[in-house]
N, C-alpha and C positions, 0 to 999 in steps of 0.2 A: 577512561573513557575508550570503549575500541569505536575506529571508523573503517568503512570500507575504503581500500584502494582501490582506486580505477585501474591498476595496473592487472587486478584480477577478474577484468571484465569475463572472461570467459567462461567462470565459475559462476555466472548470473545464467546462461543456456549452455547446459549440458543434457546429457540421454539422462543420467542419474538425476540430475532436477528434475526434469518431465519425467522420469517414473512415478519418485517418488510427490511430484507437487505438480501434477499436468495442467496449465495455465486454466486450460476451457473447462474443465471440472472442476476446479478450485472455483472457478467464479461460481459456477450452478450452482456449487453448496452454500456459498454465500448468497444466493438469492437471484444473481444476474441471471435475468430472464433472453430469450433468443427473440429476434425480433424485435426487441424491447426498445425504451426510449429513453430520456435523462442525459443525465450529466455527470459522466463518470471524472471523476479525478486522483490522480495515482500521485500521491505524495513520496517525494524520494524517489521516482518510478527506473532510475536506475536505465538500462540497454529496453525499455519497455515490453518485459515479459509479462505483467498482467496488461498493460496497457494497450498494447496491440489488440491482445485477443478479445477485450472489452469494447473495442472500437465494432469487432466486425460482431459479435453479438448486440451492441446495441445498436443495430441497422437503423432506429429512426430517432438516434442519439448521439454524443460526441464523448470524446476519452481525451482526456487531457491530462501530459504527465509533465510534471514539476521537477527538478532537481537541482539542486543547487553545484554541480559539478559539470562544464561545459564539456567534458570528453564523453560522459553519457547521455547528456542531450543527442550531440553528434551522432553515438552509435544509435540510438533509440531512434531520430529522424531516418537514417541510414536503412533502419530495417523497417521501418514503415512506407516506403513510398510506394505509392498509388494507393495509397489508404486515404477518401477524401475527408471520413468525421472523426480526422486525431489531429492533436496540436500538441506542440511543446516547448516550454518555458522555463527558461530560468527563475529560481526565486532566492530569496535569503533563507537561513533556517529556522527564523523564527514568523516570518513573514512573506507569505504567498500575494502574488499580484494577480487574485482572483476576488471577485466582488462580494458582496457579501450575500449571505443567504444564495447562493448560485450553484454548488453540487446536490445532486441528489445522494451520490454516493462518493464516498472518500474511502481510500484503499489506502493501507500503511504496511508494508509488508517487507520484515526485517529491518525498520529503521526506529522502530521506539527505542530500544538498547541503546542506540547512538547518539540519542537527545541528550543532553543536560539539564536542562528545563524544562520539564515535563508537562507543568501547569503551565506554562505561557505555550507552548507548542499546541498541547490540546486546546488550549481556546483559541488559537489560531484557526486548527481544524472545525470548531463550532461555528467561529465566524463565518466562515465559505459553504457550511453545510444549508442547503436549506429545511425548515421545521419538517419533521417525518422523515426526513435524511437518514441515510445509514453511514457507519463508518464498519469499515472490515478492518481487521488487525490480524497479522500471521507474523509471531516471533519468535523464536526458538524457544523450545523447553528447556528449563531449567537443571537440565542433566549432562552429561559426562560425553561429548560426542566426539571422534576422530577428526570432527573440521567444525568449522564455525566459529563465532566469537567466544572467547572461553567463559567459562561457565559459570563465572564471577561476574561479569557484562553482561550476563541474561537476565529476565526479569520474569517471577511468575504470574500466571493467571490471575491472581490473587492481586497482584499488585498495580497491575492495568486495569481491572476493574473499580477497583478502589480509586482510580487516580481519574477512568473520565465521571464515574459517578460524581464525582468531587466536583467536578466543573460542570454537572449538570445535566449529562446525558445518560440515556437508561440502557442498560445493560439488558439483551436481547436473549441471545444462546452463545453459547460454543460448541465450534465445530472441529471434527477434527480433519487435520491439514494431512499430516503426515506422521511417520513415528518420531520426529524430532521438531516439529513443530504444531503449534494452538493454532486456533482460531476464534476470535468472538467478533460478536456483532454488539452495535451499540447502534441507539436510535433518538436523534433529537426530540 
């Protein structure tokens, strides 16, 4: 099982990533609207790459980033100074300290391939998602690249769709994220 090493945090925000996966444009592709409201939950938020833009897009809402690593949360907090509608919380791998039916949007960016018990994890996402809420998934395409996790640790769109549908979430659409990543939208 491939797990991200926090020593490589600089890989999470660099000119190449911003070129191929610009955070604001990517969130807009998923349907996040400027001056919008609601609660955006970034699961495995890392350094806040999507949490910070989501807070700025949802001016009438709130962005919450959760992560299992203190180092990531500290970096995210440093990068978020001055943003009022953002919060970071430490979580367990399968236990999110978030109320039932709390989030309008749940984001998972390059996280699912790191999870051992996908069914348990997806059920926790479903628990915190409001009725009619949406889940945004970004994952590595199951192709060989010169960076990212090994191809054998990547998961296909079909597998992800099957897991989320088995958990009772409806597949809405696929979006093009980058040449190396796909995006999927699900709804509760």
